C-alpha positions as CSV (number, residue, x, y, z in Angstrom):
1,M,-6.6,5.7,-39.5
2,G,-5.2,7.3,-36.2
3,K,-3.5,5.4,-33.4
4,S,-4.3,5.5,-29.7
5,L,-1.6,6.4,-27.3
6,F,-1.4,2.8,-26.4
7,Q,-0.6,1.8,-29.9
8,K,2.0,4.3,-30.4
9,V,3.8,3.6,-27.1
10,W,3.3,-0.2,-28.0
11,D,4.5,0.2,-31.4
12,A,7.8,2.5,-30.5
13,H,8.9,-0.3,-27.8
14,A,8.2,-3.4,-29.6
15,V,11.5,-5.4,-30.3
16,G,10.0,-8.4,-31.9
17,T,7.3,-11.1,-31.9
18,L,7.6,-14.4,-30.5
19,A,6.5,-17.6,-31.8
20,D,3.5,-17.7,-29.5
21,G,2.4,-14.4,-30.9
22,R,3.5,-12.1,-27.9
23,T,5.5,-9.1,-28.3
24,Q,9.0,-8.5,-26.8
25,L,8.6,-5.2,-25.2
26,L,11.3,-3.1,-24.4
27,I,10.8,-1.6,-20.7
28,G,12.0,2.0,-20.7
29,T,12.1,2.4,-16.8
30,H,12.1,-0.3,-14.1
31,L,10.9,0.5,-10.6
32,I,11.8,-1.9,-7.6
33,H,11.2,-2.0,-4.1
34,E,12.3,-4.4,-1.1
35,V,9.4,-6.8,-1.5
36,T,9.5,-8.3,-4.9
37,S,12.9,-7.8,-5.9
38,P,15.1,-10.0,-3.6
39,Q,14.0,-13.2,-5.2
40,A,14.5,-11.8,-8.6
41,F,18.1,-10.6,-7.8
42,G,18.7,-14.3,-6.3
43,M,17.7,-15.9,-9.7
44,L,20.0,-13.4,-11.6
45,R,22.8,-14.6,-9.6
46,D,21.9,-18.2,-10.0
47,L,22.0,-17.7,-13.5
48,G,25.3,-15.9,-13.6
49,L,23.4,-12.7,-15.2
50,G,23.7,-9.0,-14.6
51,V,21.4,-6.2,-14.9
52,K,21.1,-5.2,-18.6
53,F,20.7,-1.5,-18.1
54,P,21.0,-0.3,-14.5
55,E,20.6,3.2,-15.4
56,R,16.9,2.4,-16.2
57,T,16.4,1.0,-12.9
58,F,15.5,2.9,-9.5
59,A,14.9,1.3,-6.3
60,T,13.1,2.8,-3.1
61,V,12.0,1.0,0.2
62,D,8.0,1.5,0.8
63,H,6.2,-1.4,1.8
64,I,7.8,-2.7,4.9
65,V,9.4,0.2,6.2
66,P,7.8,1.5,9.4
67,T,6.1,4.8,9.6
68,I,7.0,5.6,13.2
69,D,10.8,5.7,14.4
70,Q,12.0,4.6,11.0
71,D,15.7,4.5,12.5
72,A,14.9,2.0,15.3
73,P,15.4,-1.7,14.9
74,Q,13.0,-3.4,12.7
75,D,11.4,-6.8,12.3
76,P,13.8,-9.2,11.3
77,L,12.3,-10.2,7.9
78,A,12.1,-6.3,7.0
79,A,15.4,-5.6,7.9
80,D,16.6,-8.5,5.7
81,M,14.5,-7.1,2.9
82,M,16.0,-3.7,3.3
83,T,19.5,-4.9,3.6
84,A,19.1,-7.0,0.3
85,L,17.8,-4.2,-1.5
86,R,21.0,-2.1,-0.4
87,K,23.3,-4.7,-1.6
88,N,21.5,-5.4,-4.8
89,A,21.6,-1.7,-5.6
90,D,25.4,-1.4,-4.9
91,D,26.3,-4.6,-6.4
92,F,24.6,-3.6,-9.8
93,G,24.8,-0.1,-9.8
94,I,21.3,0.7,-9.4
95,T,20.2,4.2,-7.9
96,Y,18.4,3.7,-4.6
97,F,16.3,6.3,-2.9
98,D,16.8,5.0,0.6
99,L,15.7,6.5,4.1
100,A,18.8,8.6,4.3
101,S,18.3,10.4,0.9
102,G,15.5,12.5,1.6
103,K,13.7,11.0,-1.4
104,Q,12.5,7.9,-0.3
105,G,8.7,6.9,-0.4
106,I,6.1,4.9,-2.1
107,V,7.6,3.8,-5.5
108,H,4.4,5.3,-7.4
109,V,5.0,8.6,-5.5
110,V,8.7,8.8,-6.0
111,G,8.7,8.0,-9.8
112,P,6.6,10.9,-10.7
113,E,8.1,13.6,-8.4
114,Q,11.5,12.8,-9.7
115,G,10.5,13.0,-13.1
116,I,11.6,9.5,-13.9
117,T,8.0,8.9,-15.1
118,Q,7.6,10.4,-18.4
119,P,5.1,10.4,-21.5
120,G,5.4,7.8,-24.3
121,T,7.4,5.3,-22.1
122,T,6.9,1.9,-20.8
123,I,7.3,1.4,-17.1
124,A,7.3,-1.9,-15.1
125,C,7.3,-2.4,-11.4
126,G,6.7,-5.5,-9.0
127,D,3.6,-3.9,-7.8
128,S,-0.1,-4.0,-8.7
129,H,-0.6,-0.3,-8.8
130,T,2.1,0.4,-11.3
131,A,-0.7,2.0,-13.5
132,T,-0.6,5.0,-11.7
133,H,2.3,6.4,-14.0
134,G,-0.1,6.1,-16.7
135,A,-1.4,9.7,-15.8
136,F,1.5,11.0,-17.7
137,G,0.8,9.0,-20.8
138,A,3.1,6.0,-20.2
139,I,2.3,2.4,-20.4
140,A,2.7,1.2,-17.1
141,F,2.4,-2.3,-15.9
142,G,2.5,-4.4,-12.6
143,I,4.6,-7.6,-12.9
144,G,5.5,-10.5,-10.9
145,T,8.9,-11.5,-9.3
146,T,9.8,-13.6,-12.2
147,Q,9.1,-10.8,-14.7
148,V,11.1,-8.7,-12.7
149,R,14.1,-10.9,-13.2
150,D,13.3,-10.7,-16.8
151,V,13.5,-7.0,-16.9
152,L,16.4,-6.8,-14.9
153,A,18.3,-9.2,-17.1
154,S,17.0,-8.2,-20.5
155,Q,15.1,-5.0,-20.2
156,T,12.3,-6.5,-22.1
157,L,9.0,-8.2,-21.3
158,A,7.0,-10.8,-23.4
159,L,3.3,-9.3,-23.2
160,G,0.3,-10.0,-25.3
161,A,-1.4,-7.0,-27.0
162,L,-4.3,-5.7,-25.2
163,K,-7.7,-4.0,-26.7
164,V,-8.3,-0.3,-25.6
165,R,-11.3,1.0,-23.9
166,R,-11.9,4.7,-23.9
167,I,-13.7,5.8,-20.9
168,E,-15.1,9.5,-21.5
169,V,-16.5,11.4,-18.5
170,N,-17.8,14.9,-19.4
171,G,-19.7,17.5,-17.8
172,D,-19.1,19.0,-14.3
173,L,-18.3,17.1,-11.0
174,R,-20.6,18.2,-8.1
175,P,-19.2,19.8,-5.4
176,G,-17.6,17.5,-2.7
177,V,-16.9,14.8,-5.7
178,Y,-13.2,14.1,-6.0
179,A,-11.0,11.9,-8.3
180,K,-11.3,8.9,-6.0
181,D,-15.1,9.2,-6.3
182,V,-14.5,9.0,-10.1
183,I,-12.7,5.9,-10.2
184,L,-14.9,4.3,-7.5
185,H,-17.8,5.0,-9.8
186,I,-16.1,3.6,-13.0
187,I,-15.2,0.5,-11.1
188,R,-18.6,0.1,-9.9
189,L,-20.1,0.4,-13.2
190,L,-17.6,-1.8,-15.2
191,G,-16.8,-4.4,-12.5
192,A,-13.7,-5.7,-10.8
193,K,-13.3,-7.7,-13.9
194,G,-14.7,-5.5,-16.4
195,G,-11.2,-4.4,-17.7
196,I,-9.4,-7.9,-18.3
197,G,-7.6,-7.9,-21.5
198,Y,-7.9,-3.9,-21.7
199,A,-5.8,-1.0,-21.3
200,Y,-8.1,1.9,-20.1
201,E,-7.9,5.5,-21.8
202,Y,-9.5,8.2,-19.7
203,A,-10.7,11.0,-21.4
204,G,-13.1,13.8,-21.6
205,D,-13.9,17.2,-19.8
206,V,-13.3,15.7,-16.4
207,F,-9.9,14.3,-16.7
208,G,-8.6,17.5,-19.0
209,R,-9.5,19.6,-15.8
210,M,-8.0,17.3,-13.3
211,S,-4.4,18.0,-11.7
212,M,-1.7,15.6,-12.2
213,E,-2.2,14.2,-8.9
214,E,-5.9,13.6,-9.3
215,R,-5.0,11.7,-12.5
216,M,-2.7,9.6,-10.7
217,T,-5.3,8.6,-8.3
218,V,-7.6,7.5,-11.2
219,C,-4.9,5.5,-13.1
220,N,-3.6,4.1,-9.8
221,M,-6.9,2.0,-9.5
222,S,-7.2,0.9,-13.0
223,I,-6.1,-2.5,-11.9
224,E,-8.8,-2.6,-9.5
225,G,-11.1,-2.7,-12.4
226,G,-9.5,-5.5,-14.1
227,A,-7.6,-3.3,-16.6
228,R,-3.8,-4.2,-17.2
229,C,-2.9,-0.5,-17.5
230,G,-4.9,2.9,-17.4
231,Y,-3.7,6.2,-18.9
232,V,-4.4,9.8,-19.6
233,N,-3.1,11.6,-22.7
234,P,-0.1,13.9,-22.1
235,D,-1.0,17.5,-22.5
236,A,0.1,21.2,-21.1
237,K,-0.3,20.1,-17.4
238,T,1.9,16.9,-18.0
239,V,4.5,19.2,-19.5
240,A,4.5,21.8,-16.8
241,Y,4.6,19.2,-13.9
242,L,7.7,17.6,-15.4
243,K,9.6,20.6,-16.3
244,G,12.7,20.9,-14.2
245,R,12.2,17.5,-12.3
246,P,15.5,15.9,-11.6
247,Y,15.4,13.5,-14.2
248,V,13.9,15.4,-17.0
249,D,16.5,16.5,-19.7
250,M,16.4,20.2,-19.9
251,D,18.8,20.8,-22.7
252,D,16.2,21.2,-25.3
253,F,13.0,20.9,-23.2
254,D,10.9,22.1,-26.1
255,A,11.7,19.3,-28.2
256,T,11.3,17.0,-25.2
257,A,7.9,18.3,-24.5
258,A,6.9,18.1,-28.2
259,R,8.0,14.6,-28.5
260,W,5.9,13.9,-25.3
261,L,2.9,15.5,-26.7
262,S,3.2,13.2,-29.9
263,F,2.2,10.4,-28.2
264,A,-1.3,11.4,-27.2
265,S,-4.0,9.7,-28.9
266,D,-5.0,10.9,-32.7
267,A,-8.4,12.4,-33.0
268,D,-9.4,9.7,-35.4
269,A,-8.1,6.8,-33.4
270,E,-10.3,3.9,-33.1
271,Y,-11.0,1.9,-30.1
272,D,-12.3,-1.6,-29.1
273,D,-15.0,0.0,-26.8
274,V,-16.0,3.4,-25.7
275,V,-17.8,4.1,-22.4
276,T,-19.5,7.6,-21.6
277,I,-20.2,8.8,-18.1
278,D,-22.0,12.0,-17.3
279,A,-20.0,13.7,-14.6
280,A,-23.3,14.8,-13.0
281,D,-24.2,11.2,-12.1
282,I,-21.3,10.8,-9.7
283,E,-21.5,11.1,-5.9
284,P,-19.2,10.6,-3.1
285,S,-18.7,7.0,-3.2
286,V,-17.8,4.4,-0.5
287,T,-17.3,0.6,-0.8
288,W,-19.7,-1.8,1.4
289,G,-18.1,-5.1,0.8
290,I,-14.7,-7.0,-0.1
291,S,-14.1,-5.9,-3.8
292,P,-13.7,-2.3,-5.0
293,D,-16.4,-2.9,-7.3
294,H,-18.7,-3.1,-4.0
295,G,-19.3,0.6,-4.4
296,I,-22.4,2.9,-3.6
297,S,-23.0,6.3,-3.3
298,I,-23.0,7.8,0.3
299,N,-26.8,8.1,0.2
300,E,-27.6,4.7,-1.0
301,T,-28.1,1.5,1.1
302,I,-26.2,-1.6,1.6
303,P,-27.4,-4.2,-1.1
304,D,-29.7,-6.9,0.3
305,P,-29.0,-10.4,-1.2
306,A,-32.8,-10.9,-1.2
307,T,-33.0,-8.5,-4.2
308,A,-30.1,-10.3,-6.1
309,E,-30.6,-10.9,-9.8
310,N,-29.3,-14.4,-9.6
311,P,-27.7,-17.0,-7.3
312,E,-24.3,-16.2,-8.1
313,Q,-24.6,-12.4,-7.3
314,K,-26.5,-13.4,-4.0
315,A,-23.7,-15.6,-2.9
316,V,-21.3,-12.7,-3.6
317,I,-23.5,-10.2,-1.5
318,D,-23.9,-12.8,1.3
319,E,-20.2,-13.4,1.6
320,A,-19.4,-9.8,1.6
321,L,-21.9,-8.9,4.3
322,A,-21.0,-11.9,6.2
323,Y,-17.2,-10.6,6.4
324,M,-18.0,-6.9,6.7
325,K,-20.4,-7.6,9.5
326,L,-22.9,-5.0,8.0
327,P,-26.8,-5.3,7.9
328,A,-28.4,-5.6,4.6
329,G,-30.7,-3.0,3.0
330,T,-29.5,-0.3,5.6
331,P,-28.0,3.2,4.9
332,V,-24.2,3.1,4.6
333,K,-24.0,6.5,6.1
334,G,-23.7,6.1,9.9
335,I,-21.7,3.0,10.1
336,E,-19.4,3.4,12.9
337,I,-15.5,3.4,12.4
338,D,-12.4,2.4,14.3
339,V,-9.6,3.6,12.5
340,A,-9.3,6.3,9.6
341,F,-6.5,6.1,7.3
342,I,-5.2,8.8,4.7
343,G,-2.5,7.9,2.6
344,S,-1.2,5.2,0.1
345,C,0.0,5.5,-3.7
346,T,-3.6,6.4,-4.4
347,N,-4.2,9.3,-2.1
348,G,-0.9,10.4,-0.2
349,R,0.3,13.4,-2.2
350,L,0.5,16.8,-1.2
351,S,-2.9,18.0,-2.8
352,D,-4.6,15.3,-0.8
353,F,-3.2,16.5,2.5
354,R,-4.1,20.3,1.6
355,E,-7.4,19.4,0.6
356,V,-8.1,17.6,4.1
357,A,-6.5,20.2,6.1
358,R,-8.4,23.0,5.0
359,H,-11.7,20.9,6.0
360,I,-10.3,19.8,9.4
361,K,-9.1,22.7,10.6
362,G,-10.4,23.7,14.1
363,R,-12.1,20.3,14.4
364,R,-11.3,17.2,16.2
365,V,-11.3,13.5,15.6
366,A,-14.2,11.8,17.3
367,P,-13.3,9.9,20.6
368,G,-12.4,6.2,20.1
369,V,-11.3,6.7,16.6
370,K,-7.6,6.3,15.8
371,A,-6.8,8.4,12.9
372,I,-3.3,8.5,11.0
373,A,-2.1,10.5,8.1
374,V,1.1,9.3,6.2
375,P,2.6,11.1,3.3
376,G,3.5,9.1,0.3
377,S,7.3,10.2,0.3
378,Q,9.7,12.2,2.1
379,I,9.4,15.0,-0.2
380,V,5.6,15.2,0.2
381,A,6.3,15.2,3.9
382,A,8.7,18.0,3.5
383,Q,6.3,19.8,1.3
384,C,3.5,19.5,4.1
385,E,5.9,20.6,6.7
386,Q,6.5,23.8,4.8
387,E,3.1,24.6,4.6
388,G,2.1,23.8,8.1
389,L,-0.1,20.8,7.5
390,P,1.1,18.5,10.0
391,E,0.3,20.8,12.7
392,I,-3.2,21.2,11.5
393,F,-3.6,17.3,11.5
394,R,-2.1,16.9,14.9
395,A,-4.3,19.6,16.1
396,A,-7.3,17.9,14.9
397,G,-6.3,14.5,16.6
398,F,-4.5,12.7,13.7
399,E,-1.4,10.8,14.1
400,W,1.3,12.3,11.5
401,R,3.5,9.6,10.2
402,G,6.8,9.3,8.3
403,A,6.5,8.1,4.5
404,G,5.7,4.7,3.4
405,C,2.9,2.2,2.2
406,S,1.7,2.1,5.8
407,M,-1.8,0.6,6.4
408,C,-2.6,0.1,2.7
409,L,-1.5,-3.5,2.9
410,A,0.0,-3.5,6.3
411,M,3.3,-5.3,5.6
412,N,4.6,-3.2,8.4
413,P,3.5,-2.3,11.9
414,D,0.6,-0.3,10.8
415,K,-2.3,-3.0,11.1
416,L,-5.9,-3.3,11.8
417,I,-6.6,-5.3,15.1
418,G,-9.3,-8.0,15.0
419,D,-12.4,-6.8,13.5
420,Q,-11.8,-3.0,13.4
421,L,-13.3,-1.1,10.5
422,C,-11.3,1.2,8.8
423,A,-12.4,4.3,6.6
424,S,-9.5,4.2,4.0
425,S,-8.2,6.5,1.4
426,S,-6.2,3.4,-0.1
427,N,-7.1,1.3,-3.1
428,R,-8.1,-2.2,-1.8
429,N,-10.8,-3.5,0.6
430,F,-9.9,-7.3,0.3
431,K,-10.4,-9.5,3.3
432,G,-7.3,-9.1,5.6
433,R,-5.8,-6.4,3.3
434,Q,-5.0,-4.0,6.2
435,G,-3.2,-6.6,8.4
436,S,-5.9,-8.3,10.3
437,P,-7.5,-11.4,8.9
438,T,-10.8,-10.1,10.1
439,G,-10.2,-6.4,9.6
440,R,-12.7,-4.5,7.5
441,T,-12.1,-1.6,4.8
442,I,-14.3,1.0,3.3
443,L,-12.6,2.7,0.7
444,M,-13.4,6.5,0.0
445,S,-11.8,9.8,-0.7
446,P,-9.6,11.5,1.7
447,V,-12.1,14.3,2.5
448,M,-14.5,11.5,3.1
449,V,-12.1,9.8,5.6
450,A,-11.8,13.1,7.2
451,A,-15.3,13.5,7.5
452,A,-15.6,9.8,8.9
453,A,-12.9,10.5,11.5
454,I,-14.5,13.6,12.8
455,E,-18.0,12.0,13.0
456,G,-16.9,8.6,14.2
457,R,-18.9,6.8,11.5
458,V,-19.1,7.0,7.7
459,A,-20.5,10.3,6.7
460,D,-21.4,12.8,4.0
461,A,-18.3,15.1,3.8
462,R,-20.5,17.7,2.0
463,E,-22.8,17.8,5.1
464,V,-19.8,17.6,7.6
465,F,-17.8,20.2,6.3
466,G,-20.5,22.5,4.5
467,I,-19.1,22.0,1.0
468,S,-21.0,23.6,-1.6
469,A,-20.7,25.0,-5.1
470,G,-17.3,26.8,-5.4
471,S,-15.8,25.3,-2.3
472,A,-14.3,22.1,-3.5
473,V,-11.8,21.1,-6.3
474,A,-12.2,17.8,-8.2
């Protein structure tokens, strides 16, 4: 019987089995940022411990960094976090991509672009969306602060084995349907808790055709479907993306590439569950509620609690609609927005800005809409500058910002005000997620965000931009 990639990587990194049945797993790469690491380093110092393998740990600042005037004085708490990260990196010999490096950015953007993220490895980070790195055939976990301490001290984690669900999406995506629509559709079908206890393996025609950046978008939101991690098997695209990256060993690259590819799931691998989806069933998708599985296609109506199948479902819909201040049973298309946000570790890469730029060129953001575009890293920002993309965004009425997490979770000055409604390319639509306890979020693809910004309301990007067969990418 063959093995899945998850099984291969798990077996290759298993150090031993604990008395409670959990596996002591070697963590090949540890990524840290300014928010969840200070307490972990404090615990190390209290225990008199050092960092076991500092060369396997990489740091950057992303969550609290402002996206406007990044050199200006900052909030005292944010400044303390950044000072602590610098001190800890210096004291323990950890590589730090700071604001002066030209390599700073969201941790899940920096890892891949530096070639730190590689197939067949285990990766941990004190951030929920670490599953992003699974796009490269890595097993990547988000962890808590105490586990950050454990990895720093021992380079291992105690973890229980997961089941593996293979999610196959076959066929051709319709024009105007993007990677973000694919993962929103999957989460809608399987639920926000459907992946609990599972690793998700994304497979089939659609993922095979996706670029590495699109695969990152999908894997990024695995956690929103309850999965512990998500991955795509490495292939020729993976190898081509990583070749020549700063942290990729090029001495015998052919051998390195062959080793990477060997981790791909075997053709006869068995899975705990298999889900098949027809790509033609996926439409441009948006959320209407307060959980990523509150998703519908752009042409559907907002759920009506009166049609709920049971009291529990009715209570969920009632709560969501009350918070979102949306009318039940009405079209989602046409809901007025206040803010449009393009960025985050889900959709803040070069290809995202390229695709939006080609649609908004010559158009203008609707009056009264605040639209911001935030590159995921300083390198992404530089690439966009080289292609003249910021000028296109500015001409359309977007604010072009510096690199950072920005309005994804708003631990920085980029926040919603009051009950503003934001069309967002980020990954979570929880209550208060974007900085205001009453702020409202509708998740969608970057091109759909752009369409909403131009129209001033939730809109079908296919209609706004005339997207038809042959005019869009996945």
